[in-house]
Structures are given as C-alpha cells and as structure tokens.
C-alpha positions as CSV (number, residue, x, y, z in Angstrom):
1,X,-82.6,22.6,2.0
2,X,-80.8,24.8,-0.5
3,X,-81.0,24.1,-4.3
4,X,-77.4,23.0,-4.2
5,X,-78.1,20.4,-1.5
6,X,-81.1,19.1,-3.4
7,X,-79.0,18.8,-6.6
8,X,-76.2,17.0,-4.8
9,X,-78.6,14.5,-3.2
10,X,-80.2,13.6,-6.5
11,X,-77.3,13.3,-8.9
12,X,-74.3,11.0,-8.4
13,X,-70.8,12.2,-8.8
14,X,-67.8,10.2,-9.8
15,X,-64.7,10.2,-7.5
16,X,-61.7,9.3,-9.6
17,X,-58.8,8.1,-7.5
18,X,-55.4,7.2,-8.8
19,X,-54.2,4.1,-7.0
20,X,-50.7,4.1,-5.4
21,X,-50.0,0.7,-7.0
22,X,-51.6,-0.7,-10.1
23,X,-53.9,-3.8,-10.2
24,X,-55.1,-5.9,-7.3
25,X,-52.3,-4.8,-5.0
26,X,-53.3,-1.1,-5.4
27,X,-56.9,-1.9,-4.5
28,X,-55.9,-3.8,-1.4
29,X,-53.7,-1.0,-0.3
30,X,-56.5,1.5,-0.9
31,X,-59.0,-0.6,1.2
32,X,-56.5,-1.2,3.9
33,X,-55.7,2.5,4.2
34,X,-59.4,3.4,4.2
35,X,-60.1,0.9,7.0
36,X,-57.2,2.3,9.0
37,X,-58.5,5.8,8.4
38,X,-61.9,4.9,9.8
39,X,-60.5,3.1,12.8
40,X,-57.9,5.9,13.7
41,X,-60.5,8.6,13.4
42,X,-63.0,6.6,15.5
43,X,-65.5,6.4,12.7
44,X,-68.0,3.6,12.4
45,X,-67.7,1.1,9.6
46,X,-70.3,1.9,7.0
47,X,-73.0,-0.8,7.1
48,X,-72.3,-1.6,3.4
49,X,-68.5,-1.9,3.9
50,X,-68.3,-5.5,2.6
51,X,-70.2,-4.5,-0.5
52,X,-67.9,-1.5,-0.9
53,X,-64.9,-3.7,-0.7
54,X,-66.3,-6.0,-3.4
55,X,-67.1,-3.0,-5.6
56,X,-63.6,-1.6,-5.3
57,X,-62.0,-5.0,-6.1
58,X,-64.2,-5.3,-9.1
59,X,-63.9,-1.8,-10.6
60,X,-62.3,-1.3,-14.0
61,X,-58.9,0.3,-13.7
62,X,-58.4,3.2,-16.2
63,X,-54.8,4.3,-16.5
64,X,-54.3,3.6,-12.8
65,X,-57.5,5.3,-11.7
66,X,-60.7,3.7,-10.2
67,X,-64.0,5.5,-10.4
68,X,-66.2,5.4,-7.3
69,X,-69.8,6.7,-7.3
70,X,-70.5,9.2,-4.5
71,X,-73.5,11.4,-3.7
72,X,-71.6,14.7,-2.9
73,X,-68.2,16.2,-2.4
74,X,-68.7,16.3,1.4
75,X,-68.1,12.6,1.6
76,X,-66.0,10.5,4.0
77,X,-64.2,8.9,1.0
78,X,-63.2,12.4,-0.3
79,X,-61.9,13.3,3.1
80,X,-59.9,10.0,3.2
81,X,-58.3,10.5,-0.3
82,X,-57.3,14.1,0.6
83,X,-55.8,13.1,3.9
84,X,-53.8,10.2,2.4
85,X,-52.6,12.4,-0.5
86,X,-54.2,10.3,-3.3
87,X,-54.4,12.0,-6.6
88,X,-58.1,12.5,-7.3
89,X,-60.8,14.5,-9.0
90,X,-64.6,14.6,-8.9
91,X,-66.7,14.7,-12.0
92,X,-70.4,14.5,-12.7
93,X,-71.7,11.2,-13.9
94,X,-72.5,11.2,-17.6
C-alpha cells in the first residue's frame, strides 16, 4: 500500500456539494438522484444507506452546500456528483 493510500484511508475528507434546490427539497432530489444512479449502474445499495439518508436530511446547509464526510476521492459519491453535474469540491477535514 502506498503512502498516499495509507493517508487517504486514515484521514476523512469533506465532499462539499451544491444542491440543485435549497432546503429539504434539494436534499430529497439529491437522494433520489443518488438512488437512481445506483440502480441504473447496477450498483448495490450501501449497507448503511438508511443512515446515509438520515445524515443527508440532517446536514446543515451552508449557502446551498451540504458537506459529506468521505474517506477518499475515489468514492462512489464523487463519481455520482460528477456524473450528475453537481457543483462540488473536496477539502481536508479541519
């Protein structure tokens, strides 16, 4: 395992996604599109999908963005936001 892979597995990153609509509606659209992405690409539902949904619905919205904790940039969520043309960026957790 390279040093980069070790670092990415130890430290969380923050995926900042700008919702297409603000508020609860934007979160519902985000979750609906993510579920459709998984189904259309024959991907299994993550075992923690219900917890993920609760987390997304409960996240603070910052200027239309939600912040989701991820382990690395090679993540299914990152692939999803890219494919759906969401505005996003990835930062290190403080």
